[in-house]
C-alpha positions in Angstrom: 0.0 0.0 0.0 1.0 3.6 -0.5 0.1 7.2 -0.3 -0.8 9.3 -3.4 -1.4 12.9 -4.0 -1.4 15.4 -6.8 -2.4 18.8 -8.3 -3.6 19.6 -11.8 -3.7 23.0 -13.3 -1.9 25.0 -10.7 0.8 26.1 -13.2 3.5 26.3 -10.5 5.3 23.4 -8.7 5.0 23.0 -5.0 7.6 24.7 -2.9 10.2 22.3 -1.4 8.7 23.1 2.1 5.1 22.3 1.0 6.2 19.2 -0.9 8.0 17.9 2.2 4.9 18.6 4.2 2.9 16.4 1.8 5.5 13.7 2.1 5.3 13.8 5.9 1.5 13.6 5.8 1.7 10.5 3.6 4.9 9.1 5.0 3.3 6.7 7.4 1.3 5.1 4.5 4.5 4.7 2.5 7.7 4.7 4.6 9.9 2.9 2.1 10.2 5.3 -1.0 9.2 8.7 -2.2 8.6 10.0 -5.7 7.5 13.2 -7.4 6.9 14.2 -11.0 6.1 17.6 -12.4 5.3 19.2 -15.8 3.6 22.4 -16.8 0.2 21.2 -15.9 0.5 18.4 -13.4 2.2 17.3 -10.2 2.1 13.7 -8.9 3.3 12.6 -5.5 3.8 9.1 -4.1 5.1 7.4 -0.9 5.5 3.7 -1.1 5.1 0.7 1.3 7.0 -2.0 -0.6 5.1 -5.3 -0.6 5.5 -6.9 -4.1 8.8 -6.6 -6.1 10.4 -4.6 -3.4 13.4 -3.5 -5.5 11.2 -2.2 -8.3 7.7 -0.7 -8.6 8.8 2.9 -8.0 6.3 5.6 -8.6 5.3 7.9 -10.2 5.7 5.3 -13.0 5.7 6.3 -16.7 4.9 4.5 -19.8 4.9 5.8 -23.4 2.6 4.1 -25.8 2.1 5.4 -29.4 1.7 9.1 -29.1 0.8 9.3 -25.4 2.8 9.3 -22.2 1.0 7.9 -19.1 2.1 8.6 -15.5 0.6 6.6 -12.7 0.4 7.0 -8.9 -1.3 4.0 -7.3 -2.3 2.9 -3.8 -3.5 -0.7 -3.5 -2.9 -4.3 -4.3 -4.1 -6.4 -7.2 -4.9 -10.0 -6.6 -5.2 -11.0 -10.3 -1.9 -9.5 -11.4 -0.6 -12.6 -13.2 -3.8 -13.2 -15.1 -3.7 -9.5 -16.3 0.0 -9.7 -17.2 -0.6 -12.8 -19.3 -3.6 -11.2 -21.1 -1.6 -8.0 -21.8 1.4 -10.0 -23.1 -0.9 -11.7 -25.6 -1.8 -8.2 -26.7 1.8 -7.2 -27.3 2.8 -5.7 -24.0 6.2 -6.5 -22.4 7.2 -6.2 -18.8 10.5 -5.5 -17.0 9.2 -5.9 -13.3 7.2 -8.2 -11.1 5.1 -5.4 -9.6 1.4 -5.0 -10.0 2.0 -1.2 -10.5 3.6 -1.9 -13.9 0.7 -4.2 -14.9 -1.9 -1.6 -13.8 -0.2 1.1 -15.9 -0.1 -1.2 -19.0 -3.8 -2.2 -18.3 -4.8 1.5 -18.4 -2.8 2.1 -21.6 -4.6 -0.8 -23.2 -8.1 -0.5 -22.0 -8.3 3.1 -20.6 -11.2 3.6 -18.2 -12.5 0.0 -18.8 -9.4 -1.4 -17.1 -11.0 -1.1 -13.7 -13.6 -3.7 -14.7 -10.9 -6.2 -15.0 -9.2 -5.6 -11.6 -9.6 -7.8 -8.6 -8.2 -6.0 -5.7 -8.2 -2.9 -3.5 -7.1 0.3 -5.1 -7.2 4.0 -5.6 -5.1 5.5 -8.4 -4.6 8.3 -10.8 -3.2 8.4 -14.3 -2.0 11.6 -16.0 -2.1 11.6 -19.8 0.5 14.2 -20.6 -0.4 15.0 -24.2 -4.1 14.8 -23.7 -3.8 16.9 -20.5 -6.4 14.9 -18.6 -6.3 12.9 -15.4 -8.0 9.6 -14.8 -9.2 8.6 -11.2 -10.6 5.4 -9.9 -11.4 3.6 -6.7 -12.0 -0.1 -5.9 -15.5 -1.5 -5.9 -16.1 -1.8 -2.2 -14.2 1.3 -1.1 -11.3 -0.3 0.8 -8.7 2.3 -0.3 -9.5 6.0 0.1 -9.2 8.9 -2.4 -10.2 12.5 -1.5 -10.2 15.5 -3.8 -10.8 19.3 -4.0 -11.7 21.5 -7.0 -10.9 25.1 -6.4 -12.7 28.1 -7.8 -9.7 28.9 -10.1 -9.9 25.4 -11.6 -7.0 23.8 -9.7 -7.7 20.2 -8.9 -6.0 18.4 -6.0 -6.3 14.8 -4.7 -4.8 12.7 -2.0 -5.2 9.4 -0.1 -6.0 11.2 3.1 -7.5 14.6 4.2 -4.3 15.7 6.0 -2.3 15.4 2.9 -4.9 17.3 0.9 -4.6 20.1 3.4 -0.9 20.2 2.9 -1.5 20.8 -0.8 -2.9 24.2 0.2 -6.6 23.5 0.9 -7.9 25.6 3.7 -9.6 23.5 6.5 -13.0 25.2 6.7 -16.1 23.8 8.5 -19.5 25.0 7.4 -23.0 24.1 8.6 -23.1 20.9 6.5 -19.8 19.8 8.1 -21.2 20.5 11.6 -24.2 18.4 10.7 -22.0 15.5 9.6 -20.0 15.6 12.8 -23.0 15.8 15.1 -25.7 14.0 13.3 -23.9 11.1 11.4 -20.4 10.7 12.7 -18.3 8.6 12.8 -20.1 7.8 9.7 -20.4 10.4 6.9 -22.5 10.9 3.8 -21.0 8.9 0.9 -18.6 11.2 -1.0 -18.5 13.8 1.8 -15.1 14.9 3.2 -16.7 17.0 6.0 -14.5 20.0 5.5 -15.9 22.5 3.0 -15.0 21.7 -0.6 -13.4 18.3 0.2 -15.1 15.3 -1.5 -14.2 11.6 -1.8 -14.4 9.5 -4.9 -17.2 7.1 -4.3 -16.4 3.3 -4.2 -16.7 1.7 -7.6 -16.3 5.1 -9.4 -14.1 6.2 -12.1 -13.7 9.4 -14.2 -11.7 12.2 -15.7 -10.6 15.7 -14.7 -10.3 17.3 -18.1 -10.4 21.0 -19.1 -11.3 22.1 -15.6 -14.2 19.7 -15.2 -14.4 16.5 -13.1 -16.8 13.8 -14.4 -17.2 10.7 -12.3 -19.4 7.6 -13.0 -20.1 4.3 -11.3 -18.6 1.2 -13.0 -20.1 -1.5 -10.6 -22.9 -1.9 -8.2 -24.6 -4.7 -6.2 -27.3 -6.0 -8.6 -30.2 -8.2 -7.7 -30.9 -11.4 -9.7 -32.8 -14.6 -9.2 -30.9 -17.1 -7.0 -31.3 -20.5 -8.5 -28.7 -22.5 -6.7 -29.8 -25.1 -4.2 -28.8 -24.7 -0.6 -26.0 -27.3 -0.9 -24.7 -25.7 -4.1 -24.8 -22.3 -2.3 -22.8 -23.7 0.6 -20.2 -25.1 -1.8 -20.0 -21.8 -3.8 -19.5 -19.8 -0.6 -16.7 -22.0 0.6 -15.0 -21.7 -2.8 -15.4 -17.9 -2.9 -14.1 -17.4 0.6 -11.2 -19.8 0.5 -10.3 -18.4 -3.0 -10.3 -14.8 -1.8 -8.1 -15.6 1.2 -5.6 -17.6 -0.9 -5.3 -14.8 -3.5 -4.7 -12.2 -0.8 -1.7 -14.1 0.6 0.6 -13.0 -2.2 3.5 -10.9 -0.8 7.2 -10.6 -0.9 7.2 -9.5 2.8 5.9 -11.3 6.0 2.1 -11.9 6.2 0.1 -12.4 9.3 -3.6 -12.6 10.3 -5.7 -10.9 12.9 -7.3 -13.5 15.2 -10.1 -12.5 17.6 -11.5 -16.0 18.1 -14.6 -15.1 16.2 -15.8 -16.8 13.1 -14.5 -14.5 10.5 -10.9 -14.0 11.6 -10.6 -17.6 12.7 -11.7 -18.8 9.2 -9.1 -16.5 7.5 -6.4 -17.8 9.9 -7.3 -21.4 9.2 -7.2 -21.0 5.5 -4.0 -19.0 5.5 -2.4 -21.6 7.8 -3.3 -24.4 5.5 -1.9 -22.5 2.6 1.3 -21.2 4.1 2.2 -23.8 6.7 3.9 -21.2 8.9 1.8 -18.3 10.1 1.8 -15.6 12.8 -1.5 -14.5 14.2 -2.3 -11.5 16.5 -5.1 -10.8 19.0 -5.8 -7.7 21.1 -7.1 -7.4 24.7 -7.0 -4.9 27.5 -5.4 -4.7 30.9 -7.6 -6.4 33.6 -10.4 -7.0 31.1 -10.9 -10.5 32.5 -11.5 -8.9 35.9 -14.0 -6.3 34.7 -15.7 -8.1 31.8 -19.5 -8.0 32.0 -21.5 -10.4 29.9 -24.0 -8.7 27.6 -26.5 -9.5 24.9 -23.9 -8.5 22.3 -20.9 -10.2 24.0 -21.9 -13.1 26.2 -18.3 -14.3 26.8 -14.7 -13.0 26.3 -12.7 -14.0 23.2 -9.5 -15.3 24.9 -10.7 -18.9 25.4 -11.7 -19.2 21.7 -8.4 -17.8 20.5 -6.7 -20.7 22.4 -9.1 -23.2 20.8 -8.3 -22.0 17.3 -4.5 -22.1 18.0 -4.8 -25.7 19.5 -6.9 -26.8 16.6 -4.5 -25.6 13.9 -1.4 -26.8 15.8 2.1 -26.7 14.5 3.1 -23.8 12.3 0.9 -21.2 14.0 2.6 -18.7 16.3 0.1 -16.6 18.1 0.8 -13.2 19.8 -1.5 -11.5 22.3 -1.2 -7.8 22.5 -2.4 -6.3 25.8 -3.2 -2.6 25.9 -3.3 -0.5 29.0 -5.9 2.1 29.9 -3.6 5.2 29.9 -2.2 4.4 26.5 -5.6 3.7 25.1 -6.9 7.1 26.2 -3.7 9.0 25.1 -3.9 7.4 21.6 -7.3 9.1 21.0 -5.3 12.1 19.8 -3.2 10.1 17.4 -6.2 8.3 16.1 -7.9 11.6 15.2 -4.7 12.6 13.3 -4.6 9.3 11.5 -8.2 9.3 10.4 -8.1 13.0 9.6 -11.4 13.3 11.4 -12.8 12.5 14.8 -13.7 8.8 14.7 -14.8 5.8 16.6 -12.9 6.9 19.8 -11.1 4.0 21.5 -12.4 1.6 18.8 -10.0 3.5 16.6 -7.2 4.1 19.1 -7.0 0.5 20.2 -6.6 -0.6 16.6 -3.9 2.0 16.0 -1.9 0.7 19.0 -2.6 -2.9 18.0 -1.3 -2.3 14.5 1.8 -0.6 15.8 2.7 -3.8 17.6 1.9 -6.1 14.6 4.2 -4.0 12.4 7.1 -5.1 14.5 6.6 -8.6 13.1 4.9 -8.2 9.7 4.1 -5.8 6.9 0.9 -7.4 5.6 -2.1 -8.6 7.7 -5.4 -10.2 6.8 -8.5 -9.2 8.8 -12.1 -10.3 9.0 -14.0 -7.1 8.3 -17.2 -7.0 6.3 -18.4 -10.6 6.7 -21.3 -9.3 8.9 -22.5 -6.8 6.3 -22.5 -9.5 3.5 -23.8 -12.5 5.5 -26.2 -10.6 7.8 -24.4 -11.0 11.1 -25.4 -7.8 12.8 -28.3 -7.5 15.3 -30.2 -5.2 13.0 -30.5 -8.0 10.4 -31.8 -10.5 13.0 -33.8 -8.5 15.6 -37.3 -8.0 14.0 -37.8 -4.7 15.8 -34.4 -3.3 14.8 -34.9 -4.7 11.3 -38.2 -2.9 10.8 -37.2 0.4 12.5 -37.1 3.5 10.3 -33.6 5.0 9.9 -30.1 3.8 10.2 -30.3 0.9 12.6 -26.9 1.5 14.2 -27.8 5.1 15.0 -31.3 5.4 16.4 -30.3 8.5 18.3 -31.4 11.5 16.3 -33.1 13.3 19.3 -30.1 12.5 21.6 -27.6 13.9 19.0 -29.7 17.0 18.4 -29.4 17.9 22.0 -25.7 18.6 21.6 -25.8 21.2 18.8 -24.9 24.8 19.6 -27.8 27.4 19.2 -25.8 29.1 16.4 -26.6 26.0 14.3 -30.3 25.8 15.4 -31.4 26.0 11.8 -30.1 22.4 11.2 -32.8 19.8 11.4 -31.4 16.5 12.4 -34.5 14.5 11.2 -34.5 16.1 7.8 -30.7 15.8 7.4 -30.4 12.1 8.4 -33.7 10.9 6.9 -33.0 12.3 3.5 -29.7 10.3 3.4 -31.5 7.2 4.6 -34.2 7.5 2.0 -31.7 8.1 -0.8 -29.8 5.0 0.1 -33.0 2.9 0.1 -33.8 4.2 -3.4 -30.4 3.2 -4.6 -30.8 -0.5 -3.6 -31.2 -2.7 -6.6 -34.2 -5.0 -6.1 -35.9 -7.3 -8.6 -39.6 -6.5 -9.2 -42.0 -8.8 -7.3 -39.5 -9.4 -4.5 -41.4 -10.1 -1.2 -41.3 -7.3 1.3 -39.4 -9.3 3.8 -36.6 -10.1 1.2 -36.7 -6.5 0.0 -35.9 -5.3 3.5 -32.8 -7.5 3.6 -31.6 -6.1 0.3 -32.1 -2.6 1.7 -30.1 -3.4 4.8 -27.2 -4.7 2.8 -27.2 -1.5 0.8 -27.4 0.6 4.0 -24.5 -1.3 5.5 -22.4 -1.2 2.3 -22.8 2.6 1.9 -22.5 3.6 5.5 -21.6 1.3 8.4 -19.0 -0.8 6.4 -17.4 2.4 5.0 -16.9 3.6 8.6 -15.1 0.4 9.5 -13.1 0.4 6.3 -12.0 4.0 7.0 -10.9 2.9 10.5 -9.0 -0.2 9.3 -7.2 1.7 6.5 -6.2 4.8 8.5 -5.2 3.1 11.8 -3.2 0.4 10.1 -1.5 2.6 7.5 -0.5 5.0 10.3 2.1 2.3 11.2 2.9 1.3 7.6 0.9 -2.0 8.0 -1.1 -3.1 4.9 -4.3 -4.8 6.0 -6.3 -6.8 3.5 -9.9 -7.8 3.9 -10.8 -11.0 2.0 -14.5 -10.7 2.7 -14.5 -7.5 0.6 -13.8 -9.5 -2.5 -16.4 -8.2 -4.9 -17.2 -11.7 -6.1 -18.4 -12.7 -2.7 -20.5 -9.5 -2.4 -22.0 -10.1 -5.8 -23.0 -13.7 -5.1 -24.3 -13.1 -1.6 -26.4 -10.1 -2.4 -29.2 -12.2 -3.9 -29.0 -15.2 -1.7 -32.3 -15.6 0.2 -32.4 -14.8 3.9 -33.5 -18.2 4.9 -30.3 -19.6 3.5 -28.1 -16.9 5.1 -29.9 -17.6 8.4 -29.3 -21.4 8.3 -30.4 -23.1 11.6 -31.5 -19.7 12.9 -27.9 -18.6 13.5 -26.2 -15.4 12.5 -24.1 -16.1 9.4 -25.5 -19.6 9.5 -24.7 -20.1 5.8 -21.1 -19.0 6.3 -20.7 -21.3 9.3 -22.0 -24.3 7.3 -19.6 -23.4 4.4 -16.6 -23.4 6.8 -17.2 -26.9 8.3 -14.0 -28.7 8.9 -11.9 -25.6 8.9 -12.5 -24.7 12.6 -13.4 -26.5 15.8 -17.2 -26.7 16.4 -16.9 -24.5 19.5 -15.6 -21.7 17.4 -17.6 -22.5 14.3 -20.9 -22.1 16.1 -20.1 -19.6 18.9 -22.3 -16.5 19.1 -21.1 -13.5 17.2 -18.9 -11.3 19.4 -18.1 -7.6 18.5 -14.7 -6.1 18.3 -13.3 -6.2 21.9 -13.3 -3.0 23.9 -12.0 -2.2 27.4 -14.3 -2.8 30.4 -11.9 -1.1 32.8 -13.6 1.7 34.9 -10.4 3.7 34.8 -11.0 4.2 31.0 -14.3 6.0 31.6 -12.6 8.0 34.4 -9.7 9.0 32.1 -11.9 10.2 29.2 -14.2 12.1 31.6 -11.1 13.9 32.9 -9.9 14.7 29.4 -13.2 16.2 28.3 -13.8 18.0 31.6 -10.4 19.8 31.1 -11.3 21.2 27.7 -11.4 24.9 28.4 -14.5 27.0 28.0 -13.1 28.9 25.0 -12.1 25.7 23.2 -13.4 25.4 19.6 -15.6 22.5 20.6 -17.9 24.9 22.3 -18.4 26.9 19.1 -20.5 24.0 17.7 -21.6 22.0 20.8 -23.6 23.1 23.8 -21.5 23.2 27.0 -24.6 22.2 29.0 -25.0 19.0 27.0 -21.4 18.1 27.6 -21.8 18.7 31.3 -24.8 16.4 31.3 -22.9 13.8 29.4 -20.0 13.9 32.0 -22.6 13.6 34.8 -24.0 10.4 33.3 -26.7 11.7 31.1 -27.5 9.5 28.1 -25.4 6.6 29.4 -27.8 4.1 28.0 -28.0 5.7 24.6 -25.6 4.2 22.0 -23.9 6.9 19.9 -23.1 4.5 17.0 -24.0 0.8 17.3 -23.1 -1.4 20.2 -19.4 -0.3 20.0 -20.0 3.3 21.0 -21.8 3.9 24.3 -21.2 6.4 27.0 -17.3 6.1 27.4 -16.9 6.2 23.6 -19.3 9.2 23.2 -17.2 11.2 25.8 -14.1 10.1 23.9 -15.6 11.2 20.6 -16.0 14.8 21.9 -12.4 14.7 23.1 -11.4 13.8 19.6 -13.7 16.4 18.0 -12.1 19.2 20.0 -8.6 18.0 19.4 -9.3 17.7 15.6 -10.6 21.2 15.5 -7.5 22.5 17.2 -4.8 20.3 15.6 -5.9 21.0 12.0 -6.7 24.6 12.8 -10.2 24.2 11.4 -11.9 27.5 10.7 -15.7 27.8 11.2 -17.5 29.5 8.3 
């Protein structure tokens, strides 16, 4: 993985000072190499994390074909590189490297914008056509890799992997009323394509397009499409097993050490089992918190801790698996809230972010590439809002049934913002975008809608988290369940198949028989582990209570609402799903104030 950035149409190269600032902003994503190219119309910047063909693959990479010179900056990983290389060779292309970067550049030269339809992987990239003076942009189908942009009034176009790097290109960090609504009504989620700060946008997943003659035109090239599912249950099980195992195996390709995240849950355990069988030798990593066993409290969402199940997986797989347990302490977890906000470029999921940042920092000491189990719940219907009839039928985003609670925080200066109108419009637009066959029963229709809601919103929040927290330590994390072939197939599978034996992700469990011990295969879903230590709540309360009265936070948030929160008000109201309750809500406002200060955000 890497960091990319660029400007088109500025007419002047970046100063050395500003270029170095962009390098620093992207440096954690790509600590191994730096590259920069400039002509009279374009600037392209790259920082590289070397994973494939470490000695080569330098960027920006150039290729001259016929009368055009193409220059590529690319962040991602292609899992069908060899198939593409073979096809391109048959069309007359020759290669000097092993890297997927060179293959991608030749693919663009051959097929132009249609090249993305042939890619299996996670990516965000830009190609400058020097003679045509136009820039091509594209992002992977699911949205694993980020790509933000800004089009100035004078026609200058800037893009970058992360918001902080975009700011270093000269974009002013300004927050208008819409940005305030995003931060208080939707965060840590955000409207698809919205970068929160004024004028900053994000290329949508599965989108491609050109910046040409001062105009940006983007279009979708893929979507989840409904179709009649004709496979029997047994054939569906076999297809799911083949799709999942195939995705994991493809994503093990690397010239540097590979590991897996192992929580003891179904998804990460399955990936670890498949990777172990394929590689023979494998390191796995789990995260827990100081004294969590002492303070753990069973709940509807997490009836038991993960540690016992991690041991069962390790024992089952046996020789060749080396497991590492990372234990985080409370003080570090709270302190890392600030770094996590810097890494995301926005206030985020509080300690759900900071814990992953610290976890990835430890993993990086052993490996450069990791495989993680995100997105299985969205695709296979594992979340409570798929399974609980009341949650499933509730109007609005099922993980954020808190409009009235959130509205209570907004400063009177923004009293014109209507939380219901703002949130519900986005909810309704997402429902309309769901592709559903005519005549589909209402019950099945709702499940298609929930998948689309999760893909566009909840899953994007988790993918943002995974990308930013891992890349902050130069760790590339791959997510096999985000393989678009899995998503395409599962979208139309009927709910009674997904809900096999009345169990969350029952279809996936059945497909993974023989890969895991039964105690793990059929254990109740458990969310990402968080600390139960009372000292964490005390720490974040102290941090928020020490925010001074003239802090920027209180320009957009009511002080009285923060006081009530600190005194225990709203303690039973989730801010964002089961992962963000009172301690995380307090920590979110700590992050929000720090973000406003650190990035010198100006209210407009």
